C-alpha positions as CSV (number, residue, x, y, z in Angstrom):
1,M,0.0,0.0,0.0
2,K,2.9,2.3,0.9
3,I,4.4,1.7,-2.6
4,V,1.2,2.6,-4.4
5,L,0.9,5.8,-2.3
6,Y,4.5,6.8,-3.3
7,I,3.7,6.1,-7.0
8,I,0.6,8.3,-6.9
9,M,2.3,11.1,-5.0
10,T,5.3,11.2,-7.3
11,T,3.2,11.0,-10.5
12,I,1.2,14.0,-9.3
13,F,4.4,15.8,-8.4
14,L,6.1,15.2,-11.8
15,S,3.0,16.2,-13.7
16,C,2.5,19.4,-11.6
17,T,6.2,20.4,-11.3
18,K,6.9,23.9,-12.6
19,K,10.2,25.8,-12.8
20,T,10.5,28.4,-10.0
21,K,13.2,30.2,-11.9
22,T,12.9,31.8,-15.3
23,E,16.2,30.4,-16.5
24,K,16.2,27.5,-18.8
25,H,19.1,25.1,-18.8
26,N,21.0,24.5,-22.0
27,F,21.5,20.7,-21.9
28,E,23.8,18.9,-24.3
29,K,22.7,16.8,-27.3
30,V,22.4,13.0,-26.9
31,K,25.5,11.2,-28.3
32,I,25.0,8.0,-30.3
33,S,27.7,5.9,-28.7
34,D,28.2,2.8,-26.6
35,E,30.5,4.9,-24.3
36,I,29.6,4.8,-20.6
37,V,29.1,8.3,-19.0
38,I,30.2,7.8,-15.4
39,I,32.1,9.6,-12.7
40,P,34.8,7.3,-11.1
41,N,33.9,5.9,-7.7
42,Q,30.3,6.7,-8.3
43,S,27.5,4.1,-8.2
44,Q,25.5,3.5,-11.4
45,Y,21.8,2.7,-11.1
46,L,20.3,0.2,-13.6
47,F,16.8,0.7,-14.9
48,I,15.3,-2.1,-17.0
49,C,12.3,-1.6,-19.3
50,K,9.4,-3.7,-18.1
51,V,5.8,-4.1,-19.1
52,S,4.5,-3.8,-15.6
53,K,5.4,-1.5,-12.7
54,K,5.1,-4.4,-10.1
55,D,8.8,-4.7,-9.5
56,L,9.7,-1.0,-8.8
57,D,12.3,-1.8,-6.2
58,N,14.7,-3.3,-8.9
59,G,14.4,-0.2,-11.1
60,F,11.7,0.4,-13.7
61,A,12.3,2.1,-17.0
62,K,9.9,3.2,-19.7
63,I,10.6,4.9,-23.0
64,D,7.7,6.7,-24.8
65,R,8.4,7.8,-28.3
66,N,6.3,9.9,-30.6
67,N,7.2,11.7,-33.8
68,D,8.5,14.8,-32.0
69,S,10.1,13.5,-28.7
70,L,11.3,10.7,-26.6
71,K,10.4,10.5,-22.9
72,I,12.6,8.4,-20.7
73,I,11.1,7.6,-17.3
74,N,13.1,5.8,-14.6
75,I,11.6,4.8,-11.2
76,K,13.2,2.9,-8.3
77,N,11.1,2.4,-5.1
78,D,11.8,0.0,-2.3
79,G,9.0,1.2,0.0
80,Y,11.2,3.4,2.1
81,E,12.9,5.5,-0.6
82,S,11.9,6.5,-4.1
83,T,14.0,7.9,-7.0
84,Q,12.3,9.1,-10.2
85,I,14.0,10.6,-13.3
86,E,12.3,12.0,-16.3
87,I,14.3,13.0,-19.4
88,V,12.7,14.5,-22.6
89,V,14.7,14.4,-25.8
90,D,13.5,16.1,-29.0
91,K,13.8,14.5,-32.5
92,N,17.1,16.4,-33.1
93,L,18.5,14.5,-30.0
94,K,18.6,17.7,-27.9
95,V,17.7,17.2,-24.2
96,N,14.7,19.5,-23.7
97,S,14.2,18.8,-19.9
98,A,15.5,16.6,-17.1
99,K,13.8,16.1,-13.8
100,Y,15.0,14.3,-10.7
101,L,13.0,13.5,-7.5
102,Y,14.0,11.7,-4.4
103,T,11.7,11.0,-1.5
104,D,11.9,8.9,1.7
105,D,9.4,7.9,4.4
106,V,10.9,10.4,7.0
107,V,8.3,13.1,7.9
108,D,10.0,16.0,9.8
109,G,8.4,19.0,8.2
110,S,11.6,19.8,6.1
111,K,11.5,20.1,2.3
112,T,14.1,19.2,-0.3
113,E,14.0,20.6,-3.9
114,Y,16.0,19.2,-6.7
115,E,17.0,20.8,-10.0
116,V,18.9,19.1,-12.8
117,I,21.6,21.5,-13.9
118,E,23.5,19.3,-16.4
119,A,22.5,16.2,-18.3
120,K,24.8,14.0,-20.5
121,I,23.3,11.0,-22.3
122,N,24.8,8.4,-24.5
123,I,22.5,6.0,-26.4
124,N,23.5,3.1,-28.5
125,K,21.2,4.1,-31.5
126,N,19.0,6.9,-32.7
127,P,15.5,5.9,-31.5
128,F,13.8,8.2,-34.1
129,K,15.5,6.4,-37.0
130,E,15.9,2.9,-35.7
131,G,13.0,2.5,-33.3
132,S,12.9,2.4,-29.5
133,K,13.5,-1.4,-29.2
134,S,16.8,-2.7,-28.0
135,I,18.0,0.6,-26.5
136,I,20.8,0.8,-24.1
137,A,21.6,4.3,-22.7
138,N,23.9,5.7,-20.1
139,Y,23.3,9.1,-18.5
140,L,24.9,11.4,-16.0
141,L,22.9,14.1,-14.2
142,K,24.4,16.9,-12.2
143,I,21.8,17.8,-9.6
144,K,21.4,20.8,-7.3
145,E,19.8,19.9,-4.0
146,T,18.3,22.6,-1.8
147,Y,17.4,21.5,1.7
148,I,14.9,23.7,3.6
149,S,14.6,22.8,7.3
150,S,11.3,23.1,9.2
151,K,13.2,24.9,11.9
152,F,13.2,28.7,11.2
153,W,16.6,29.2,12.7
154,E,18.3,26.9,10.3
155,S,19.4,28.3,6.9
156,K,19.0,26.5,3.5
157,K,21.6,24.0,2.6
158,I,22.6,23.8,-1.0
159,K,24.8,21.1,-2.5
160,E,25.5,19.5,-5.9
161,F,25.9,15.8,-6.7
162,Y,25.9,13.5,-9.6
163,F,23.5,10.7,-10.5
164,N,24.6,7.9,-12.9
165,G,21.9,5.8,-14.6
166,K,21.8,3.1,-17.1
167,I,18.7,2.0,-19.1
168,E,18.3,-1.3,-20.8
169,C,15.3,-1.9,-23.1
170,K,15.4,-5.2,-24.9
């Protein structure tokens, strides 16, 4: 039941998220390559395309493609923590947007905001020319995390970190 609640809450969050700043990030183009984009000594999270979302704790991936864009959705949820990534790529292989969300089951009144400030993606083939089957992609997101405490005497804490992901869709 807790997993279903997390899925519903994060789906609503991702669909209602708006940029609080007027700046728009200029992300790089997607490279067609088998090269792995990774930071040394950094964990890489694997997301596998599945028909059903039943097994979210092992990493769920979904790729939706239409004529104009490709949407990559990654979800990992073990019941205690949830990580969700959404990346939108246009038909010219330009990354239009990238979103990251992390939640846990700790309720202390604090709030954490995430903003993807850099996104690098390597994909093994062009999904607009060769279809979205048998895709393997690696990505690296640079994320700005802003922690806002519920205690008025504590100031905001801002840090940046990297998230490495790999998508396999057979």
